[in-house]
GUBALUM-125937 format. One line per 5 residues: number of its first residue (from 0); their letters; for each residue x, y, z of N, C-alpha, C. Coordinates in steps of 0.02 Angstrom, whole numbers, padded with zeros to 5 digits. Example, Ala and Ser with C-alpha at 12.3 -4.5 7.8 and 13.67 -1.06 7.14 Angstrom:
2
0> as> 00660,-00284,00390,00615,-00225,00390,00660,-00165,00390; 00642,-00112,00354,00684,-00053,00357,00645,00002,00394 $
This chain:
219
0> mlpnd> 00203,01065,01069,00189,01132,01044,00125,01136,01003; 00087,01080,00999,00025,01081,00962,-00031,01113,01002; -00078,01147,00970,-00134,01177,01007,-00176,01124,01040; -00205,01140,01097,-00245,01092,01135,-00320,01103,01123; -00337,01130,01064,-00408,01140,01049,-00440,01075,01029 $
5> kpvaa> -00505,01072,01034,-00542,01010,01018,-00594,01026,00964; -00576,01014,00900,-00623,01029,00846,-00685,00985,00850; -00742,01014,00837,-00805,00978,00841,-00838,00980,00772; -00854,00921,00747,-00890,00916,00683,-00964,00929,00697; -00990,00982,00670,-01060,01001,00683,-01101,00999,00620 $
10> ntktg> -01162,00980,00627,-01210,00981,00572,-01233,01053,00562; -01221,01082,00504,-01236,01152,00493,-01310,01167,00496; -01352,01116,00487,-01424,01128,00487,-01453,01125,00558; -01432,01077,00597,-01462,01067,00663,-01416,01088,00719; -01351,01098,00704,-01305,01115,00757,-01283,01056,00799 $
15> ekest> -01307,00996,00782,-01290,00937,00820,-01224,00907,00794; -01190,00872,00839,-01129,00838,00819,-01145,00780,00773; -01101,00770,00724,-01108,00714,00678,-01073,00652,00707; -01105,00596,00702,-01075,00534,00726,-01023,00511,00675; -00981,00465,00697,-00931,00437,00652,-00964,00403,00592 $
20> wqilk> -01020,00369,00605,-01055,00335,00550,-01081,00386,00499; -01106,00443,00522,-01130,00495,00477,-01073,00523,00435; -01015,00531,00467,-00957,00556,00430,-00935,00506,00377; -00934,00441,00395,-00913,00390,00348,-00961,00385,00289; -01026,00394,00302,-01075,00391,00247,-01068,00450,00199 $
25> slnsn> -01040,00505,00223,-01034,00564,00181,-00968,00567,00143; -00926,00516,00149,-00860,00517,00117,-00866,00514,00041; -00817,00543,00009,-00812,00538,-00064,-00807,00464,-00083; -00849,00442,-00129,-00851,00371,-00146,-00786,00345,-00177; -00745,00391,-00204,-00681,00370,-00234,-00630,00347,-00183 $
30> iiwiy> -00642,00362,-00119,-00597,00341,-00067,-00593,00265,-00063; -00648,00232,-00081,-00650,00159,-00076,-00596,00127,-00120; -00579,00159,-00176,-00529,00130,-00222,-00459,00133,-00191; -00446,00185,-00153,-00381,00189,-00118,-00378,00137,-00063; -00433,00128,-00027,-00436,00076,00024,-00424,00008,-00007 $
35> lavfi> -00454,-00004,-00066,-00446,-00068,-00099,-00373,-00080,-00120; -00341,-00027,-00145,-00271,-00033,-00165,-00227,-00049,-00105; -00241,-00017,-00048,-00203,-00030,00013,-00214,-00101,00037; -00276,-00125,00032,-00291,-00193,00052,-00253,-00244,00009; -00253,-00232,-00057,-00218,-00277,-00103,-00143,-00276,-00089 $
40> lgvay> -00116,-00216,-00075,-00045,-00212,-00058,-00029,-00253,00003; -00073,-00249,00055,-00061,-00287,00116,-00059,-00361,00103; -00105,-00385,00061,-00108,-00456,00045,-00046,-00477,00005; -00029,-00439,-00047,00027,-00456,-00090,00094,-00452,-00053; 00102,-00400,-00013,00165,-00391,00024,00173,-00446,00076 $
45> tayma> 00118,-00464,00110,00122,-00517,00160,00138,-00584,00127; 00111,-00595,00066,00127,-00656,00029,00202,-00660,00015; 00232,-00603,00000,00305,-00601,-00011,00343,-00617,00053; 00326,-00582,00107,00363,-00591,00169,00354,-00661,00198; 00293,-00687,00194,00278,-00753,00223,00310,-00810,00185 $
50> nlsii> 00324,-00799,00121,00350,-00853,00080,00423,-00844,00061; 00454,-00790,00083,00524,-00777,00066,00570,-00833,00090; 00561,-00854,00152,00604,-00907,00179,00594,-00973,00143; 00532,-00986,00120,00518,-01047,00083,00555,-01046,00016; 00554,-00989,-00017,00589,-00982,-00081,00664,-00991,-00072 $
55> isakn> 00691,-00961,-00020,00763,-00966,-00007,00783,-01038,00007; 00742,-01072,00046,00756,-01142,00061,00751,-01185,-00001; 00700,-01173,-00041,00689,-01213,-00102,00747,-01205,-00151; 00779,-01147,-00151,00834,-01134,-00196,00902,-01152,-00165; 00899,-01181,-00104,00959,-01203,-00069,01009,-01146,-00060 $
60> lggta> 00982,-01087,-00042,01025,-01029,-00032,01043,-01018,00042; 01011,-01055,00086,01024,-01046,00157,00961,-01056,00198; 00965,-01033,00260,00909,-01042,00306,00886,-00976,00336; 00873,-00978,00401,00846,-00919,00435,00894,-00860,00433; 00959,-00874,00440,01009,-00819,00441,01008,-00781,00375 $
65> vtgmi> 01004,-00817,00319,01004,-00784,00254,00940,-00744,00245; 00884,-00773,00265,00820,-00738,00261,00822,-00673,00301; 00849,-00678,00362,00854,-00619,00404,00899,-00566,00374; 00954,-00587,00344,01000,-00540,00314,00967,-00504,00255; 00931,-00541,00214,00898,-00511,00156,00844,-00461,00179 $
70> savgn> 00807,-00480,00230,00756,-00435,00257,00788,-00372,00287; 00845,-00381,00320,00881,-00324,00350,00903,-00275,00296; 00925,-00301,00239,00945,-00257,00184,00887,-00213,00163; 00828,-00244,00158,00768,-00206,00139,00752,-00152,00190; 00755,-00170,00254,00740,-00121,00307,00790,-00063,00306 $
75> fvgif> 00853,-00079,00294,00905,-00027,00292,00892,00021,00234; 00878,-00007,00175,00865,00035,00117,00802,00076,00127; 00753,00046,00161,00690,00081,00173,00699,00146,00211; 00747,00148,00256,00761,00209,00294,00780,00266,00247; 00826,00252,00202,00849,00304,00156,00797,00318,00102 $
80> aglgf> 00758,00267,00084,00704,00278,00035,00652,00326,00064; 00638,00319,00129,00591,00364,00160,00617,00435,00162; 00681,00443,00178,00711,00509,00180,00714,00542,00111; 00720,00499,00060,00725,00526,-00008,00661,00520,-00048; 00604,00511,-00014,00541,00500,-00049,00524,00558,-00096 $
85> kyvrk> 00540,00619,-00075,00522,00676,-00118,00557,00673,-00186; 00616,00642,-00187,00652,00636,-00250,00621,00580,-00293; 00598,00527,-00259,00564,00474,-00295,00500,00501,-00327; 00464,00541,-00289,00401,00568,-00313,00410,00616,-00372; 00466,00652,-00374,00479,00696,-00430,00482,00658,-00495 $
90> vtkpn> 00506,00595,-00490,00513,00553,-00550,00448,00518,-00567; 00412,00495,-00516,00353,00453,-00527,00287,00492,-00533; 00286,00554,-00510,00224,00593,-00512,00201,00601,-00583; 00137,00594,-00601,00079,00583,-00557,00057,00510,-00553; 00104,00465,-00558,00088,00393,-00554,00127,00359,-00498 $
95> tlaag> 00134,00393,-00442,00174,00367,-00387,00145,00304,-00358; 00078,00302,-00352,00046,00242,-00324,00058,00182,-00370; 00050,00193,-00435,00063,00139,-00483,00136,00118,-00481; 00181,00166,-00473,00252,00151,-00469,00267,00107,-00408; 00233,00121,-00353,00242,00080,-00293,00226,00007,-00305 $
100> fmfll> 00170,-00005,-00339,00152,-00074,-00354,00199,-00104,-00406; 00226,-00062,-00450,00275,-00086,-00498,00339,-00109,-00462; 00358,-00071,-00410,00416,-00091,-00370,00404,-00159,-00337; 00342,-00171,-00316,00326,-00236,-00287,00330,-00291,-00339; 00309,-00276,-00400,00315,-00325,-00454,00389,-00342,-00466 $
105> itlal> 00431,-00292,-00464,00503,-00303,-00473,00529,-00348,-00417; 00507,-00335,-00356,00527,-00376,-00298,00509,-00449,-00309; 00447,-00460,-00328,00422,-00529,-00337,00457,-00564,-00395; 00467,-00527,-00450,00500,-00557,-00509,00572,-00576,-00494; 00609,-00531,-00463,00679,-00545,-00447,00685,-00605,-00400 $
110> tyfss> 00642,-00606,-00349,00645,-00661,-00301,00624,-00727,-00332; 00576,-00724,-00376,00550,-00785,-00408,00601,-00816,-00456; 00633,-00773,-00496,00676,-00799,-00549,00750,-00807,-00530; 00772,-00769,-00480,00844,-00769,-00464,00861,-00819,-00409; 00921,-00845,-00413,00948,-00889,-00361,01012,-00860,-00331 $
115> nvivl> 01017,-00794,-00336,01076,-00759,-00311,01056,-00718,-00249; 01093,-00727,-00195,01076,-00693,-00132,01079,-00617,-00140; 01127,-00592,-00178,01133,-00520,-00189,01072,-00493,-00224; 01049,-00529,-00274,00989,-00507,-00311,00928,-00509,-00266; 00924,-00559,-00222,00868,-00562,-00175,00871,-00503,-00126 $
120> giasa> 00932,-00482,-00110,00939,-00423,-00067,00914,-00360,-00103; 00929,-00355,-00167,00904,-00299,-00207,00828,-00301,-00210; 00801,-00361,-00217,00728,-00369,-00218,00697,-00346,-00153; 00730,-00362,-00098,00706,-00341,-00032,00707,-00265,-00026; 00757,-00234,-00057,00761,-00161,-00057,00702,-00131,-00094 $
125> faait> 00684,-00161,-00151,00626,-00137,-00188,00562,-00147,-00149; 00559,-00200,-00108,00501,-00211,-00066,00493,-00154,-00015; 00549,-00133,00014,00547,-00078,00061,00526,-00013,00026; 00552,-00002,-00034,00535,00058,-00073,00460,00057,-00089; 00434,-00003,-00100,00362,-00010,-00113,00321,00020,-00057 $
130> mvtvm> 00336,-00001,00004,00298,00023,00062,00308,00098,00072; 00369,00121,00064,00384,00192,00073,00349,00235,00020; 00337,00205,-00038,00305,00242,-00093,00229,00241,-00087; 00201,00183,-00075,00128,00175,-00076,00095,00207,-00015; 00121,00195,00044,00087,00218,00105,00079,00294,00109 $
135> ptatf> 00132,00333,00101,00122,00406,00104,00080,00432,00046; 00086,00400,-00012,00046,00421,-00069,-00028,00409,-00057; -00043,00350,-00028,-00113,00333,-00014,-00143,00382,00037; -00105,00398,00090,-00132,00444,00140,-00139,00514,00111; -00093,00534,00068,-00098,00599,00035,-00161,00603,-00008 $
140> mlsml> -00174,00550,-00046,-00233,00549,-00089,-00297,00548,-00047; -00296,00512,00008,-00354,00511,00052,-00369,00581,00079; -00318,00617,00097,-00328,00685,00123,-00353,00731,00068; -00332,00718,00006,-00355,00760,-00050,-00430,00750,-00061; -00455,00690,-00048,-00525,00675,-00061,-00570,00686,00000 $
145> sepkq> -00541,00709,00055,-00579,00715,00117,-00586,00788,00139; -00641,00802,00173,-00648,00866,00206,-00608,00863,00272; -00587,00919,00298,-00547,00919,00360,-00579,00880,00417; -00644,00886,00426,-00677,00851,00481,-00680,00776,00470; -00671,00754,00408,-00676,00683,00392,-00609,00647,00401 $
150> ipavm> -00554,00684,00401,-00487,00653,00400,-00474,00605,00457; -00492,00621,00520,-00479,00572,00574,-00513,00505,00561; -00576,00506,00539,-00612,00444,00525,-00582,00408,00465; -00564,00445,00413,-00535,00416,00352,-00468,00381,00368; -00426,00413,00408,-00361,00385,00424,-00368,00325,00472 $
155> svfaf> -00419,00326,00514,-00431,00269,00559,-00450,00208,00519; -00493,00217,00469,-00513,00162,00425,-00453,00137,00385; -00412,00184,00363,-00351,00167,00326,-00306,00121,00368; -00295,00140,00430,-00252,00101,00475,-00283,00032,00487; -00349,00030,00494,-00383,-00034,00506,-00376,-00080,00446 $
160> ingls> -00387,-00054,00386,-00382,-00094,00326,-00311,-00118,00315; -00263,-00076,00328,-00193,-00094,00321,-00175,-00153,00366; -00197,-00149,00429,-00183,-00203,00475,-00223,-00266,00459; -00286,-00256,00440,-00329,-00313,00424,-00302,-00353,00365; -00280,-00319,00313,-00256,-00353,00253,-00197,-00399,00269 $
165> saiap> -00151,-00374,00310,-00093,-00415,00328,-00112,-00473,00372; -00162,-00462,00415,-00182,-00514,00462,-00218,-00572,00427; -00261,-00555,00379,-00301,-00608,00347,-00271,-00633,00282; -00214,-00604,00261,-00184,-00625,00198,-00170,-00700,00195; -00138,-00730,00246,-00126,-00803,00243,-00190,-00843,00237 $
170> kligw> -00242,-00823,00275,-00306,-00859,00272,-00338,-00850,00204; -00335,-00789,00177,-00364,-00776,00111,-00330,-00817,00057; -00263,-00819,00059,-00226,-00859,00010,-00243,-00933,00017; -00254,-00955,00079,-00273,-01024,00090,-00342,-01039,00063; -00389,-00992,00072,-00457,-01001,00046,-00457,-01008,-00030 $
175> lhvpa> -00409,-00972,-00062,-00405,-00974,-00136,-00363,-01033,-00160; -00340,-01074,-00112,-00301,-01135,-00127,-00237,-01120,-00166; -00205,-01064,-00148,-00141,-01047,-00178,-00086,-01080,-00137; -00046,-01125,-00166,00007,-01160,-00128,00060,-01111,-00103; 00092,-01130,-00049,00146,-01088,-00021,00207,-01090,-00067 $
180> gapsf> 00251,-01041,-00059,00311,-01038,-00099,00301,-01000,-00164; 00330,-01024,-00218,00329,-00989,-00282,00259,-00972,-00307; 00209,-01018,-00301,00141,-01000,-00324,00113,-00939,-00289; 00129,-00929,-00226,00105,-00870,-00190,00136,-00806,-00218; 00198,-00811,-00243,00230,-00754,-00275,00194,-00737,-00340 $
185> vfaga> 00174,-00788,-00377,00138,-00776,-00440,00071,-00743,-00425; 00037,-00768,-00373,-00027,-00739,-00352,-00019,-00666,-00333; 00031,-00651,-00292,00043,-00582,-00271,00061,-00538,-00330; 00101,-00565,-00376,00120,-00527,-00435,00060,-00511,-00479; 00014,-00558,-00485,-00046,-00546,-00525,-00088,-00490,-00494 $
190> lalvv> -00094,-00491,-00428,-00132,-00438,-00394,-00100,-00370,-00407; -00033,-00366,-00399,00002,-00303,-00409,-00004,-00279,-00481; 00000,-00325,-00528,-00004,-00307,-00599,-00073,-00278,-00616; -00125,-00308,-00589,-00193,-00283,-00601,-00200,-00212,-00576; -00173,-00198,-00517,-00177,-00131,-00488,-00139,-00080,-00532 $
195> vvlll> -00079,-00099,-00553,-00039,-00055,-00596,-00077,-00037,-00660; -00104,-00088,-00693,-00139,-00077,-00756,-00200,-00032,-00746; -00239,-00046,-00694,-00299,-00006,-00682,-00282,00066,-00666; -00230,00077,-00626,-00211,00145,-00608,-00187,00184,-00669; -00148,00152,-00712,-00121,00185,-00771,-00176,00198,-00824 $
200> vtgfe> -00219,00148,-00833,-00272,00155,-00884,-00323,00208,-00865; -00342,00209,-00801,-00394,00256,-00779,-00366,00325,-00763; -00300,00330,-00751,-00271,00394,-00732,-00298,00417,-00665; -00313,00370,-00621,-00347,00385,-00558,-00307,00434,-00515; -00243,00422,-00507,-00203,00465,-00464,-00199,00536,-00490 $
205> kkves> -00192,00544,-00554,-00189,00610,-00585,-00255,00647,-00574; -00311,00611,-00579,-00376,00642,-00568,-00385,00664,-00496; -00359,00624,-00449,-00364,00642,-00379,-00324,00706,-00365; -00262,00708,-00388,-00218,00764,-00373,-00241,00828,-00408; -00275,00821,-00463,-00300,00880,-00499,-00364,00908,-00467 $
210> gnllq> -00395,00868,-00424,-00457,00890,-00392,-00519,00872,-00431; -00511,00839,-00489,-00569,00823,-00531,-00619,00777,-00496; -00594,00727,-00460,-00639,00679,-00428,-00676,00711,-00370; -00645,00757,-00336,-00678,00793,-00282,-00733,00838,-00310; -00719,00870,-00366,-00769,00913,-00397,-00827,00871,-00424 $
215> aeak> -00811,00813,-00452,-00865,00770,-00479,-00910,00746,-00424; -00881,00730,-00366,-00920,00707,-00309,-00966,00763,-00284; -00940,00824,-00283,-00979,00880,-00259,-01040,00893,-00303; -01032,00881,-00368,-01088,00890,-00414,-01142,00838,-00403 $
């Protein structure tokens, strides 16, 4: 039922179509901070998922079956978290992005310190809530900072960065000589904590939603 029109981005001065590169160069510079947050989330979340089985094994809690069960709990909770996101946002607004990274910190802390399968399942639930919270909030903020003609390019870069961060996370952690298992959780937690502090101190999300950053860019 969507219209089959084909919007064309045109240069108002010359009437010529703008290339994707021209559109990307004209983006609000504050968009880069959202991209960076998404990249950090991809690295930290992948560190959690890639090392979860190692942590479970090290704590003698079980093997593949237990890891799968804990991950399944997170996926199940994630469904309902997505359906109830509007209620989460009512509580966390205007710091929803920071709250998402805080949920990831809770996930990492519970998994790192606890040796109880139930608690690890709760941690997995918080991991799912993290993704459900951060991803829609990031895309919402990107749309707030973009002109309508820029949104397709902005979202394409968002998808690329999201996939890239997860793909190179193991290699990046290896380059930094972070050992697998518990040390990777500490590394991921440090990344998440830095993002939370920066978002809260700068009030970045509140400035985006108020339109202040868009107005500052226009000036």
